[in-house]
C-alpha positions as CSV (number, residue, x, y, z in Angstrom):
1,M,-9.9,-13.1,-66.8
2,K,-12.5,-12.3,-63.7
3,S,-14.4,-16.0,-64.9
4,V,-10.7,-17.0,-63.4
5,I,-10.5,-15.2,-60.7
6,V,-13.6,-15.9,-59.5
7,P,-13.2,-19.7,-59.0
8,S,-9.8,-19.5,-57.7
9,V,-10.7,-17.0,-54.6
10,Q,-14.2,-19.7,-54.4
11,S,-11.2,-22.4,-54.1
12,P,-8.3,-21.7,-51.9
13,P,-7.7,-25.2,-51.6
14,S,-7.6,-25.6,-55.4
15,M,-4.7,-22.8,-56.0
16,L,-3.1,-23.6,-52.6
17,K,-2.7,-27.3,-54.3
18,L,-1.8,-25.5,-57.6
19,H,1.1,-23.4,-55.8
20,D,2.4,-26.2,-54.0
21,F,2.7,-28.8,-57.1
22,C,4.2,-25.7,-58.8
23,N,6.7,-25.3,-55.8
24,R,7.9,-29.3,-55.7
25,A,8.3,-28.7,-59.2
26,H,10.1,-26.0,-59.1
27,T,12.1,-27.2,-55.7
28,S,12.7,-30.9,-58.3
């Protein structure tokens, strides 16, 4: 799990993009 959190914290834009995609799919 730490392995997944490390890259996520190092790459905030990636997480933001994923969140935006999830949000869009949920809104659709």
